N, C-alpha and C positions, 0 to 999 in steps of 0.2 A: 171365646176368649179376649177377643180386644175389651171387652169390659172388664175382663178379669183385672186387666192390665193399666188399666184405666186406675181404677180400684187402688192398685197397690201405690199406683206413682201417687194418688191424691192422699191416700194414709203415708207417704210418704216411706211406705218399706222396702220400694226399690227408686233408682234415681233414672235420669233418662238414658243415662248408660246401660242399663239394668243393671245395677250393683245391687247387695243386697244392702241393708243396714242393719247391723243385729240386735241393739236398742230396737229402730219400729217395728220388728218379728216380735220380738220378746212383746210389747206392747198391742202390734196387731191382735197377738195370740192371746192375751190377756182379756178381751176388748171382747176379741168374735169366738170365742171357743167356748160350744157348746159339749156338753158330756150326752152323744147321743143315746148310748147305754142306758142311762136313767131316764132318758124323757121317755124313751119306747119300753123299758120295763114295767107295765100294772100290775 
């Protein structure tokens, strides 16, 4: 859990007060989104 919080802080998705940055959430989603269904169906 601690690694996740650090990662979100590093990516500026959350600030040190724990508030979400909506613009950075969208960037984070675009950057790390993986379509698991497409990846696992063969």
